[in-house]
N, C-alpha and C positions, 0 to 999 in steps of 0.2 A: 275449329273446323279444318284448319290448315294441316294440323297433325293427323287428323283422321284420313284425309285423302293421301297423304304421304305414306301412312301406315298401310292403307289399302293397296297402293301401288307397290310397295315393298312386298307385301304378302302375295300379290299376284305374280310378281317377278320370281319370288322364291318358289311358288307352286309350279310355275312353268319350268324352272330349272330342275326341280325335283322330278317332275314327270319325264323330262328329257333324260335325266340320269337313269331312271328306272327302265325306260324303254331301251336304252343302250345296254344295260346289264342283262336284260332278258334276251336281246338279240345275241349278245356275246355268249351267254351260257348255252343257248340252243345250237349255236354254230360250233362251239368247242366240243360237242359230244361226239364220241365215236359211235358210228352206226354199224360198222362191220370190222372184222379183224383182217390183218395182213395174212397172206398165204405163205410169205417168205420169212424164215427166221432171220434175225439180225445178230451179227456178232457183237458181243459186248464192247469190243474195241472201238466200234463206231458210235456207241451210245454215250452221250454226255450227261444224261439225266432222265428221270421218269416221274410220272405222277400216276395216281390211281383214280379211276372213274368208278363210282358206285351206282348201281342201278337203283338203289334205295334213295338216291338224291335226285338230281334233275334229269339224268340221262336214262335211256332204256336198257343198256347192257353194262355189265361189269367189264372193265378193260384196264389194261396198263398202257399208258401213253408214253412211248419212248421218244426222247428228243435226240436227234443225231447231230453229228458235227456240221452237217450241211444245213442245220436249223430247220429240219423238217420234223413233223410229228408223225409217228407210226403207231397205230392202234393194234394191240395184241391181246389174245385171249389169255387171261390170267391162269387158266387151268392147264395150259400147255407146258410141257416140261422145260422147253428152251426159255420160256418167259420167266418161269420160276428161277431158273439158273441165272439168267441175266439180272433179275432183281436182286438176287443174293450177291452176285459179284459187285453190282453197283452199290449196294448197301455197305459191303465191306470196304469198297473204295472210299465212300463218304466217311466211314468211321476213322480211316487212316488220316484224314485231313485235319 
């Protein structure tokens, strides 16, 4: 009987932790989504990295998220010419490393 109550307590604690982790990941994913694009092009010199957001995943729009030297994230329209050029330049920069 003693093992049964310890196992039940352990299972309860694990369930609470799992629910907490799941709720945190849902909040983070919805917060990290781009909802609109910047109106101002960024010069690739000020961009240190990028990621792509796909509408087919968790977010509503396709976007390229640029990370600047000042540690800010900027959402850009992947169809824009300047965005394509910046992604190309950054990809070339990464290949050289």
